[in-house]
C-alpha positions as CSV (number, residue, x, y, z in Angstrom):
1,M,-20.2,42.1,15.8
2,R,-19.1,45.6,14.9
3,S,-21.8,45.9,12.2
4,R,-24.4,44.9,14.7
5,L,-23.3,47.5,17.2
6,V,-23.4,50.2,14.4
7,T,-26.9,49.1,13.5
8,L,-28.1,49.3,17.1
9,V,-26.7,52.8,17.5
10,Y,-28.1,54.0,14.2
11,F,-31.5,52.6,15.2
12,C,-31.6,54.3,18.6
13,A,-30.6,57.6,17.1
14,N,-33.4,57.5,14.6
15,I,-35.9,56.6,17.4
16,L,-34.7,59.7,19.3
17,V,-35.0,61.9,16.2
18,L,-38.5,60.4,15.5
19,C,-39.6,61.3,19.1
20,C,-38.3,64.9,18.8
21,N,-39.9,65.3,15.5
22,F,-43.1,64.0,16.7
23,I,-43.2,66.5,19.5
24,F,-42.1,69.3,17.2
25,A,-44.6,68.3,14.6
26,R,-47.5,68.5,17.1
27,K,-46.6,72.1,17.7
28,M,-46.5,72.5,13.9
29,H,-49.8,70.9,13.3
30,S,-50.9,73.8,11.3
31,N,-48.6,72.6,8.6
32,P,-49.8,69.0,7.8
33,R,-47.2,68.5,5.0
34,L,-44.4,69.4,7.4
35,F,-45.9,67.1,10.0
36,I,-45.9,64.1,7.7
37,T,-42.3,64.9,6.5
38,L,-41.0,65.1,9.9
39,I,-42.6,61.8,11.1
40,V,-41.9,59.7,7.9
41,S,-38.3,60.8,7.3
42,P,-36.8,59.1,10.3
43,V,-38.8,55.9,9.6
44,L,-37.6,55.7,6.1
45,A,-34.0,56.5,7.2
46,C,-34.3,53.6,9.7
47,S,-35.6,51.2,7.1
48,L,-33.0,52.1,4.6
49,L,-30.0,51.1,6.7
50,P,-26.7,51.0,4.8
51,A,-26.2,47.5,3.4
52,W,-22.7,47.3,5.0
53,S,-24.3,47.6,8.5
54,Q,-26.2,44.4,8.0
55,P,-24.4,41.2,9.0
56,K,-23.6,39.1,6.0
57,A,-24.5,35.4,6.2
58,A,-21.5,34.3,4.2
59,A,-19.2,36.4,6.5
60,T,-20.6,35.2,9.8
61,T,-21.5,31.6,9.0
62,T,-18.7,29.1,9.3
63,A,-18.4,27.2,6.1
64,A,-18.8,23.5,6.5
65,P,-15.5,21.7,5.7
66,S,-15.5,20.2,2.2
67,K,-15.9,16.5,2.3
68,M,-13.6,14.3,0.1
69,P,-16.0,12.0,-1.9
70,V,-16.2,8.6,-0.3
71,G,-13.7,6.2,-1.7
72,S,-11.6,8.9,-3.5
73,A,-8.5,8.3,-1.4
74,Q,-8.8,4.6,-1.9
75,D,-9.3,5.0,-5.6
76,R,-6.2,7.2,-5.8
77,A,-4.3,4.7,-3.8
78,K,-5.4,1.9,-6.1
79,E,-4.2,3.8,-9.2
80,L,-0.8,4.6,-7.6
81,N,-0.4,0.9,-6.8
82,R,-1.3,0.0,-10.4
83,Q,1.4,2.5,-11.7
84,A,3.9,1.0,-9.2
85,I,3.3,-2.5,-10.3
86,A,3.9,-1.4,-13.9
87,L,7.1,0.3,-12.9
88,Q,8.3,-2.7,-10.9
89,S,7.7,-4.9,-13.9
90,Q,10.0,-2.7,-15.9
91,G,12.7,-2.9,-13.2
92,K,12.2,0.7,-12.0
93,L,12.2,-0.4,-8.4
94,S,13.1,2.9,-6.7
95,D,10.2,4.7,-8.6
96,A,7.9,1.8,-7.7
97,V,8.8,2.1,-4.0
98,A,8.0,5.8,-4.1
99,L,4.5,5.2,-5.5
100,Y,3.8,2.4,-3.1
101,R,4.6,4.7,-0.3
102,Q,2.2,7.3,-1.6
103,A,-0.5,4.6,-1.9
104,I,0.1,3.6,1.8
105,G,-0.1,7.3,2.8
106,L,-3.6,7.4,1.3
107,N,-4.7,4.1,2.5
108,P,-2.5,2.7,5.4
109,A,-5.0,-0.2,5.9
110,G,-4.2,-1.6,2.4
111,A,-2.4,-4.7,3.1
112,G,-1.6,-5.3,-0.5
113,Y,0.3,-2.0,-0.7
114,H,2.6,-3.1,2.2
115,N,3.1,-6.5,0.6
116,N,4.0,-5.0,-2.8
117,L,6.3,-2.5,-1.2
118,A,8.1,-5.3,0.7
119,L,8.6,-7.2,-2.5
120,A,10.1,-4.2,-4.2
121,L,12.4,-3.5,-1.2
122,K,13.5,-7.1,-1.2
123,D,14.6,-6.8,-4.8
124,L,16.5,-3.6,-3.8
125,D,18.2,-5.8,-1.1
126,Q,16.7,-3.6,1.6
127,T,15.5,-6.7,3.4
128,K,15.2,-5.3,6.9
129,E,12.7,-2.7,5.7
130,A,11.1,-5.3,3.5
131,E,10.6,-7.5,6.5
132,S,8.8,-4.7,8.4
133,E,6.4,-4.0,5.5
134,E,5.6,-7.7,5.1
135,R,4.9,-8.0,8.7
136,L,2.6,-5.0,8.5
137,A,0.8,-6.7,5.7
138,L,0.4,-9.9,7.7
139,K,-0.9,-7.9,10.6
140,L,-3.6,-6.6,8.4
141,R,-4.2,-9.9,6.7
142,P,-2.9,-12.7,8.9
143,K,-4.5,-15.5,6.8
144,R,-2.8,-14.6,3.6
145,S,-0.6,-17.6,2.8
146,D,1.1,-15.8,0.0
147,Y,2.2,-13.1,2.5
148,L,3.6,-15.6,4.7
149,V,5.6,-17.1,1.8
150,N,6.9,-13.7,0.9
151,L,8.0,-13.1,4.5
152,G,9.7,-16.5,4.5
153,I,11.6,-15.5,1.3
154,I,12.7,-12.2,2.8
155,L,14.0,-14.1,6.0
156,Q,15.7,-16.6,3.8
157,R,17.4,-13.8,2.0
158,Q,18.8,-12.8,5.3
159,K,19.9,-16.4,6.0
160,R,17.5,-16.7,8.9
161,Y,16.6,-20.1,7.8
162,L,14.8,-21.3,11.0
163,E,12.5,-18.3,11.0
164,A,11.9,-18.7,7.2
165,Q,11.0,-22.4,7.8
166,S,8.4,-21.3,10.4
167,S,6.9,-18.9,8.0
168,F,6.7,-21.4,5.1
169,K,5.1,-24.0,7.4
170,D,2.5,-21.4,8.5
171,A,1.8,-20.8,4.8
172,L,1.5,-24.5,4.0
173,A,-1.0,-24.9,6.9
174,L,-3.2,-22.5,4.9
175,D,-2.4,-23.8,1.5
176,A,-0.8,-27.2,1.3
177,G,-0.9,-27.2,-2.5
178,D,1.5,-24.3,-2.8
179,S,4.4,-26.0,-4.8
180,D,6.7,-22.9,-4.5
181,C,6.3,-22.8,-0.8
182,N,7.2,-26.5,-0.6
183,F,10.2,-25.8,-2.8
184,R,11.3,-22.9,-0.5
185,L,10.9,-25.0,2.6
186,G,13.1,-27.6,0.9
187,Q,15.7,-24.9,0.3
188,T,15.8,-24.0,4.0
189,Y,16.2,-27.6,5.0
190,F,19.0,-28.0,2.4
191,E,20.8,-24.9,3.8
192,L,20.7,-26.3,7.3
193,G,22.0,-29.7,6.2
194,D,18.8,-31.6,6.8
195,F,18.8,-33.5,3.5
196,D,16.1,-36.0,4.3
197,K,13.6,-33.2,5.1
198,A,14.8,-31.3,2.2
199,M,14.1,-34.3,-0.1
200,E,10.7,-34.9,1.3
201,T,9.4,-31.4,0.8
202,T,11.1,-31.0,-2.6
203,K,9.4,-34.2,-3.8
204,L,6.1,-32.7,-2.8
205,A,6.9,-29.6,-4.9
206,L,7.8,-31.9,-7.9
207,L,4.6,-33.8,-7.6
208,L,2.7,-30.6,-8.1
209,K,5.1,-29.2,-10.8
210,P,7.3,-32.0,-12.2
211,E,8.5,-29.9,-15.1
212,N,9.9,-27.1,-13.0
213,A,13.7,-26.7,-13.7
214,D,14.5,-25.1,-10.3
215,Y,12.7,-27.9,-8.4
216,N,14.6,-30.5,-10.4
217,E,17.9,-28.9,-9.8
218,L,17.3,-28.6,-6.1
219,M,16.5,-32.3,-6.0
220,G,19.8,-32.9,-7.9
221,D,21.6,-30.9,-5.3
222,I,20.1,-32.8,-2.5
223,Y,21.2,-36.1,-4.1
224,L,24.6,-34.7,-4.8
225,K,25.0,-33.7,-1.1
226,S,23.8,-37.1,-0.1
227,A,26.5,-38.7,-2.4
228,K,23.8,-40.2,-4.6
229,L,25.6,-39.1,-7.7
230,D,23.6,-41.1,-10.3
231,D,20.4,-39.8,-9.0
232,A,21.8,-36.3,-9.0
233,M,22.8,-36.7,-12.7
234,I,19.3,-37.8,-13.6
235,Q,17.8,-34.7,-12.1
236,Y,20.5,-32.4,-13.8
237,R,19.7,-34.0,-17.2
238,K,16.1,-33.2,-16.7
239,V,17.1,-29.6,-16.0
240,I,19.1,-29.5,-19.2
241,E,16.1,-30.8,-21.1
242,I,13.6,-28.4,-19.6
243,R,15.8,-25.4,-20.1
244,G,16.7,-26.5,-23.6
245,Y,20.5,-26.6,-23.0
246,T,23.0,-28.4,-25.2
247,P,26.4,-29.6,-23.8
248,G,27.9,-26.5,-25.2
249,T,25.5,-24.0,-23.5
250,I,25.5,-25.4,-20.0
251,S,27.3,-23.0,-17.8
252,G,27.7,-21.7,-14.3
253,E,27.0,-23.8,-11.2
254,L,25.1,-26.4,-13.2
255,A,28.1,-27.1,-15.4
256,N,30.4,-27.3,-12.3
257,K,28.2,-29.8,-10.6
258,I,28.0,-32.0,-13.7
259,D,31.7,-31.8,-14.1
260,F,32.1,-32.9,-10.5
261,I,29.9,-35.9,-11.1
262,K,31.7,-36.9,-14.2
263,K,35.0,-36.7,-12.5
264,S,33.8,-38.6,-9.6
265,S,31.8,-41.4,-11.2
266,K,33.1,-41.4,-14.8
267,S,29.5,-41.1,-15.9
268,K,28.7,-39.4,-19.2
269,L,26.2,-36.7,-19.9
């Protein structure tokens, strides 16, 4: 604005000088060379305005905001998610959580990032925050059965078995062939003392994966709680076979359960 004002004043001054020179030159017409000089000089001066008086396009034009290339934020989020998964697989859960949060910051609509963060938080025993993240994932992708299973596991970790059951049932409505979901649902029934329902759903899991040691052990536990000791021992023997145990390497809860059966029924391993 200031440069324009300077230009205008300079231009008007030169016009005034031009007029004065013109009048004076007419009186001095006897000297043509002086006449030309007096007339042309102001014109040249006006045309040769200082460069600083001209408005600069770069200075007066508002620069358009630089646009981030399409997909660049999403690509960065994907890369952070990939790195976080690698860290999580190495047991570096806190570092993985930090990267998942960065990925979410770049792409809050990425349901998978919320789900992955929820699983890492669950493994850190931060189950309340894990639940919040898993519910966000489900809000974005409500038809993901695996997200429903993960929510059920988080609720199960909090001993909220009825809510966990609801989540597992919703997942099975979307994917009835999920053996792990049937197994988890059987666990919730077992914890609530409904051994008939627990047996029903665990049998479905075993139909899908008969060689899964965890499924067989849960079935043994159900039989044990139902006082079906021989059936329980059959299941525990299968667990020993699948895991490759020998009588000398059986330990922990499995060993205690087998000892209990032996003492109760005099059966031999």
